[in-house]
SERO-4910 file (N, C-alpha, C, O; in steps of 0.05 Angstrom, whole numbers):
BEGIN
 pado doro    nc1    nc2    nc3   cac1   cac2   cac3    cc1    cc2    cc3    oc1    oc2    oc3
  Unk    A     16    -23      0     -1      4      0     19     27     -1     41     31     10
  Unk    A      4     42    -16     29     66    -17     21     85      2     -2     86     12
  Unk    A     43    102      7     21    122     30     18    144     15     34    151     -3
  Unk    A     -1    157     23    -17    182     13     -6    201      8     15    204     19
  Unk    A    -13    216     -5      0    244    -16      3    274     13    -18    284     20
  Unk    A     17    279     20     22    297     40      0    306     59     -6    305     83
  Unk    A     -8    319     28    -35    344     25    -69    326     44    -88    336     55
  Unk    A    -62    303     40    -83    288     33    -77    284     72    -95    293     86
  Unk    A    -59    274     80    -53    275    111    -65    303    123    -85    308    135
  Unk    A    -54    312    118    -54    346    126    -89    352    130    -96    363    151
  Unk    A   -108    346    112   -128    351     97   -151    336    127   -168    348    141
  Unk    A   -144    311    129   -152    291    144   -153    304    179   -170    308    197
  Unk    A   -127    305    174   -115    319    201   -131    349    213   -134    353    237
  Unk    A   -140    367    191   -155    384    194   -187    382    195   -203    395    209
  Unk    A   -193    362    178   -220    360    177   -229    345    211   -251    351    222
  Unk    A   -212    329    221   -221    310    240   -219    336    264   -239    341    278
  Unk    A   -199    348    267   -197    370    292   -217    374    299   -218    370    324
  Unk    A   -239    383    288   -262    399    302   -282    375    310   -302    381    323
  Unk    A   -279    349    305   -290    329    322   -282    317    348   -298    309    365
  Unk    A   -253    316    350   -242    322    372   -247    341    392   -251    337    416
  Unk    A   -245    360    380   -251    390    400   -279    383    413   -283    383    438
  Unk    A   -298    376    393   -330    375    402   -333    351    422   -349    352    440
  Unk    A   -315    327    416   -318    306    439   -304    316    463   -313    305    483
  Unk    A   -283    335    469   -271    343    493   -289    365    504   -286    369    528
  Unk    A   -310    382    488   -325    400    501   -349    380    507   -355    379    531
  Unk    A   -359    371    496   -379    343    503   -378    332    531   -397    330    547
  Unk    A   -358    327    534   -351    314    561   -342    336    583   -351    336    606
  Unk    A   -324    352    574   -321    374    605   -352    387    604   -361    396    625
  Unk    A   -363    388    587   -396    392    604   -402    376    617   -407    385    639
  Unk    A   -406    351    615   -413    333    636   -407    330    658   -422    322    676
  Unk    A   -376    338    662   -361    332    685   -365    368    698   -368    371    722
  Unk    A   -365    392    681   -369    410    695   -396    415    707   -399    429    728
  Unk    A   -425    400    687   -448    399    700   -457    368    710   -477    355    703
  Unk    A   -440    362    726   -450    335    738   -468    334    759   -474    312    769
  Unk    A   -480    360    770   -498    360    790   -484    377    814   -495    393    828
  Unk    A   -458    367    814   -451    374    844   -454    416    836   -461    430    817
  Unk    A   -442    423    865   -439    451    864   -415    460    844   -393    450    838
  Unk    A   -428    487    837   -403    497    818   -374    501    828   -371    521    841
  Unk    A   -355    489    825   -330    489    835   -324    471    854   -300    471    859
  Unk    A   -344    446    872   -341    432    884   -330    405    867   -340    398    845
  Unk    A   -316    395    875   -316    368    866   -324    348    884   -316    347    907
  Unk    A   -335    337    876   -345    313    893   -358    283    876   -357    283    852
  Unk    A   -368    262    887   -371    241    878   -379    230    844   -370    215    827
  Unk    A   -403    250    849   -410    252    810   -394    263    797   -390    258    774
  Unk    A   -382    280    810   -359    297    791   -337    272    782   -330    267    759
  Unk    A   -331    262    801   -302    237    796   -317    219    781   -304    207    763
  Unk    A   -343    213    784   -348    189    769   -353    205    735   -339    198    715
  Unk    A   -365    218    735   -363    239    708   -339    252    688   -341    260    664
  Unk    A   -313    251    706   -292    255    689   -281    222    686   -278    213    664
  Unk    A   -275    209    705   -265    173    703   -282    167    683   -269    156    665
  Unk    A   -308    170    675   -320    161    645   -310    180    624   -309    173    600
  Unk    A   -302    203    631   -302    220    602   -268    207    595   -261    198    573
  Unk    A   -252    210    617   -223    200    614   -220    175    601   -201    171    586
  Unk    A   -237    157    604   -240    124    596   -242    131    562   -226    126    544
  Unk    A   -266    144    561   -278    145    537   -257    163    515   -255    156    491
  Unk    A   -243    184    527   -224    196    511   -200    181    499   -192    181    476
  Unk    A   -188    166    530   -164    144    514   -178    132    492   -173    136    468
  Unk    A   -199    115    504   -212     90    485   -206    108    454   -192     97    436
  Unk    A   -216    131    450   -223    146    422   -193    152    408   -187    152    384
  Unk    A   -175    158    436   -142    167    429   -134    138    417   -121    138    396
  Unk    A   -140    114    428   -128     99    411   -134     82    388   -118     67    378
  Unk    A   -153     85    382   -177     64    362   -176     88    337   -171     81    314
  Unk    A   -180    117    342   -178    132    321   -147    147    314   -142    163    296
  Unk    A   -131    137    331    -95    149    322    -77    120    304    -60    118    286
  Unk    A    -99     94    326    -90     70    309   -100     73    282    -84     65    264
  Unk    A   -122     82    275   -136     75    248   -116     90    220   -109     85    197
  Unk    A   -114    114    243   -103    137    217    -76    125    213    -67    118    191
  Unk    A    -62    121    239    -34    106    222    -37     85    206    -22     81    187
  Unk    A    -57     69    214    -54     38    193    -55     42    170    -41     31    153
  Unk    A    -73     63    165    -75     73    136    -62     94    123    -69    107    104
  Unk    A    -34     94    143     -6    114    138    -13    144    136     -3    158    119
  Unk    A    -30    153    154    -37    184    156    -24    190    182    -36    192    204
  Unk    A      6    192    178     26    199    209     15    226    221     11    230    245
  Unk    A      9    246    199      9    279    211    -25    266    224    -24    262    248
  Unk    A    -46    262    214    -64    259    227    -69    235    252    -86    236    270
  Unk    A    -55    218    249    -54    201    275    -39    211    297    -42    208    321
  Unk    A    -23    224    285     -6    242    317    -20    264    323    -15    273    346
  Unk    A    -39    279    307    -49    304    319    -68    296    341    -68    305    364
  Unk    A    -88    273    328   -102    265    345    -98    250    379   -111    252    400
  Unk    A    -70    233    368    -66    223    388    -56    247    416    -56    240    440
  Unk    A    -49    268    411    -39    281    425    -70    299    438    -74    309    461
  Unk    A    -83    298    420   -111    319    427   -124    309    449   -128    321    470
  Unk    A   -133    279    442   -144    264    453   -129    247    480   -141    238    499
  Unk    A   -104    245    477    -92    246    498    -86    264    517    -78    253    538
  Unk    A    -88    289    517    -84    317    536   -110    307    539   -109    295    560
  Unk    A   -140    305    528   -161    309    537   -165    282    566   -177    285    588
  Unk    A   -150    259    555   -154    238    579   -142    249    601   -158    251    621
  Unk    A   -116    258    604    -95    268    626   -112    287    635   -112    284    660
  Unk    A   -128    305    629   -143    333    641   -169    320    649   -184    334    663
  Unk    A   -176    302    644   -204    288    655   -198    262    677   -214    257    695
  Unk    A   -174    247    671   -162    234    698   -150    254    728   -152    249    752
  Unk    A   -137    275    716   -131    290    735   -164    306    746   -158    316    768
  Unk    A   -180    308    742   -201    316    751   -221    297    767   -239    302    782
  Unk    A   -210    275    760   -223    252    774   -212    241    794   -220    223    809
  Unk    A   -187    258    795   -170    246    820   -172    273    849   -168    267    873
  Unk    A   -182    304    835   -184    318    861   -200    314    882   -223    305    879
  Unk    A   -189    321    913   -199    317    928   -209    347    947   -192    356    962
  Unk    A   -221    354    946   -236    391    952   -254    383    974   -272    366    972
  Unk    A   -248    397    997   -270    395   1017   -284    412   1022   -301    408   1039
***
């Protein structure tokens, strides 16, 4: 299988960035408005953040792995970084302990 042209790789990365950002915003809204008082991290916020971290991590592996299997290296790397950063952010929110 030939490697696609560089502009196809860049175009796929640019087209898929809004989808990754929308996934991040969607899960961020669920974590932020999980039923706790605003600014208070409790059990419901931790559960929502843990769920968001798992979904973001799995999406990073599946999407990036699929893109890299298609030899779209730039698009796969960009989405691995974007969704990996979201996973770390949500995992950090899940471990917060506020009193």
